[in-house]
N, C-alpha and C positions, 0 to 999 in steps of 0.2 A: 504494500500500500504506500503510494507516494503522496506525501503531504504537499499542498500548495500554500505558500505563505505570502502575504502582502508586505512589501518592504518599501519604506518611504525615505525621502531625502529632505527633511524639513529645513536644513540649513539653506536651501535655495529660496526660502521665504515661505513661512506657513504660520498660521495662528494655531493655538490649541484647539479652537472650535473646528478648524478644518481637519486637523488630525483626528479629533473625536468623531467627525462624520465618516471619515475613512475607516476608522476602527469599528464603528457600529455597522457599517456596510460589510466589512470583512467578516464580522460575526454572523450577521443575518444571512449572508450569501453562502455560508458553509466553508469558508477558508479556515485553515488550521491556526493561523497566527497573524498578529500585527507586529511588525518589527520596524525599527527606525534606525537611521544612522545616528552617530554621536559626533556631530561637528558643530562649530560655532561661527563659521564663515562660509558664504556662498562660493562655489567654485567658478560660477559665471553669473553675470547679471548683478543687480544691486542688492539682491537678497532681501528686499523689503517684503513683509514688515519686520523681518529680522529672524534670528534663530530662536529655537526653544531648547531648553535643557532636556536631554534625553530621559534621565531618571525622574525628573520632576514631572514630565509628560506621562511617563509610564505609571507613576504613582496615581495620577489623576485617572488614567484609563483603567487602572486596576479596580477602581470603585464604580466605573461606568460601563464595564463589560462584565460578562459572566462566564464565558466559555473559552475564548481564544487565548493562546499563549501570547506573552508580551515580552519583548526583549530588544537587544541592540546588536547591530552588525556595523561596526563593533565599537565598543567603548575603548578609548585610548588610555594607556597606562600613564600618560602625561597629565591627565586631567585631575586624578584623585589619588589620594593615598590609599593603598589596598585595604587598610583597616576600615577606613570610612566607606569605601566602595562595598565591602562585605556587609556592612551595616545597612547601607542604602538598598542593596539588592535583596537582602533578607527581609527588610521591611516591606518592600514592594511585593515580595512573594507572599508574605502574610496578608497584606492588604488585598491581594487578588485571590486568596484561597489556594495558593500553590501553582500559579501560572507564569511566574517570572523565569526568564532565561538570560544568562549573561554571555554575550559575545565580547571577547577581550582581545585587543591587538596592540601593537607597538606604536601606532600612530605614524602619520606620514606628512601631514599638511602643515608645513612650517609657517605659512602665512597666517593661518588662524591663530597660532600661538603668539606671533608677533602682534596681531591685532588686539588681543585681549591680555597680553602680559603673562602668558603661560610659558614657563621654561620648556625648551625643546632640546634635550641633550642629543648630541650627535649619535651616541650609541644607546639604543633603547631595548635591544633584545634581552639583555640581562634584566632590565626592569620587568619585562613581560614574564620571563621565567619565574622571577621571585614573586610577582604579584599573583600569578596562577597558584604557586605553592601556598601563599599566605591565604588567599581567599578560600581555596578548597580546604586548607588546613583548619581555618577558623570554623567553617561550616561543619566539618566532620569530627571536630573534637567532641567527645562524649559530654553530655550535660554534667555539670559538677566538676569537670576537669578544666585545666588551663592550657593555653597554647603559647609556645615560645618559638621565636624564629630569629636567627642571626645570619644575615647575608651581607653582601657587598653594599646593597642599597637600602635595606630596611632591617630594623631590629624591633621585635615585639617581645615584651617581657611580661610573663604572668598574666596574659590576657584571659578574661573570663570567656572569651569566644562567644559572645552574645551580641545580638539575638540570633536565634537559629531560623533558617528558612522554614516555610510550612512543609516542604517536602525535601527528602534526602535520597539521592543526591540532587541538588538543584542543577539543571542542565547548564553546562559550560561549553561554549562554542569557541574553537580555535580555528583560524583560517589564515591563509596567506599564500604567497607565490613561491616561497623558498622550497628548494627540492629536498633538503635534508633537515634543517633545524626546526622548521615549522611542523613537518610530519612527526618529528620526535617529540615535540611539545604536545601535540594533539594526542599522541599515544600515551603520554604520561598523565595528562591532566584533564583531557576533554571528554565530554560525552558525545560531541559532534564535531566533525571536521567540515569546514565550509570552503569551497573553491569559489572565490568571488570574481565574477566577470572573466572567466577564462575564455580562451579560444575554444569553440565547441569541440574541435578535434583533440583538445588536450584533457578533456574531463576525465576520461578513463585512466589516463596516465597519472593524473593528480591523485585519484583515489587509490591507485595501485601503490604509489609511494607511501601513502599513509598506512595501507595494509601491511606493507613490508616493515614499516617502523613499529607497528603493533607487534608483529611477530618477533622482531629483534628485542622488544621490551618484554616479551613473555606475556603479552596480552592478546586474547582472541580478537582478531580483526573485526569480527561481527559485533563486538561490544559497542563499536562506534556507529553513530548515524552519519551518513555521507550526504552532503548537500552542496548545492551550488546556487549562486545568485546571478540572475540574468535580467537585462532590461526587458520590459513588457511593452508591446505596442501592437495591438490587434484590432482589426476592423471586420465588420460583417461582410464587407466587400473591399475592393482595392481603393475606392474613393474614400471610404471611412478610415482605412489604414493610413492613407496619405495625409488626411486631415489631422489625425492624431500625431503622426510623425512631425508635421509642421508645428503643431501646438507645443511640442517639447523641444523643438529646434534641432531635430536629428534628420539625417538623410535616410530615405526608405531603404536603399541598398545596403547601407552600413548597418541599419537595424536588423535587416534580414540575416546579415552575416554574423552578427554578434549576439542576437537576442532571441527572445520568444516573440516573433514579429511576423507581420503579414496578415493574410486572411486566416479565418478560423482553421481551415485545413492545414495551412502551413504551421500555425502555432501548435496544433496537435502533433504534427509530424516531428517538430523540433523537440517538444517536450518528451515524446516517446523515445526519441534518440537519446536524450539525456538520461532517461530512466533506464534504458538498455545499457548505458555505460556505467550504471551503478548508483545513480542518485536515488536516495530514499526520500529526498525533500528538495523542493525548488522554491527559492525566494524570488518573487516576481517584483522587480524594481518598478514602482509606479511613480511616475514623475509629474503627471498632471493630477493634483490632489482634488480638483473640483470635478473631474470627469468620473463620477461614480457609475455612469452607464458602461464605462470600460470594464469595470470589475464585474458588473452584472453579465456582460457578454461572455467574459471568460468563465464565470461560474455556470452559466446556462449552456454554453455551446462548446467550450473547450474541455473543461474538467471532466464531464461525463465520458469523454472519448479516450481518456488516457489508459494506457496499458498498466494498470496498477491494482 
């Protein structure tokens, strides 16, 4: 069974009310989850009305939805101390009744750090490794015991390791393009590996590298969920597809090459190809947050035809 998840990019400019409308549509239309990026600056355009904070948004949505999973692709280790992040995510998980998921990455967008005064170290992979160890360690520490950690970047002493998430283990998503270090981290710490915006021809190889890393770490490869994130742009016919492509500022040919794009039949074929390459889950990057008819079309015409 392959899950379809809606993935948004609010740093391009979105209000909480827009995100709430998308999240409610996500739930009502039968998608598995609402996810969002964790950025503070638009990659193009003026970004108005401005960014929204990922975990503040998800806390609100935790109380205004009832079924869908809620999470980030991905939070950057540069934004928050891991102890604080563990508390934030555990609280959102409690607020949602056990529906929070944490995607965590090393960060890459230097300009947003400069814009908001956030330190951006040149070397961040060590931060990611330690944050994954700390967050998962805090959550898995038995009640009544304490957690200690001493690393190059962080030291935690006699932490009560509270609060606990509503469910254990809380899903942790690790993704990235690295051929060795990222798969190794996913094998050690993650419940899910995500291949974000890969070339379609590379999906199977990405998953294979993580499976090999799991075997090297002595972990069954099938313990992990394997997912990918791809841009979504589908129309009931060619004219509607092209209208949606124009609305998000993308070329139709480029979308067809890199995403779940084109007519309904094309979208079904591409999704089934990704599923055949090993994807248990697909994040559909939805860029026009006001086009809820787009989500309805995918739920009504595309999802029922998947080989899942």
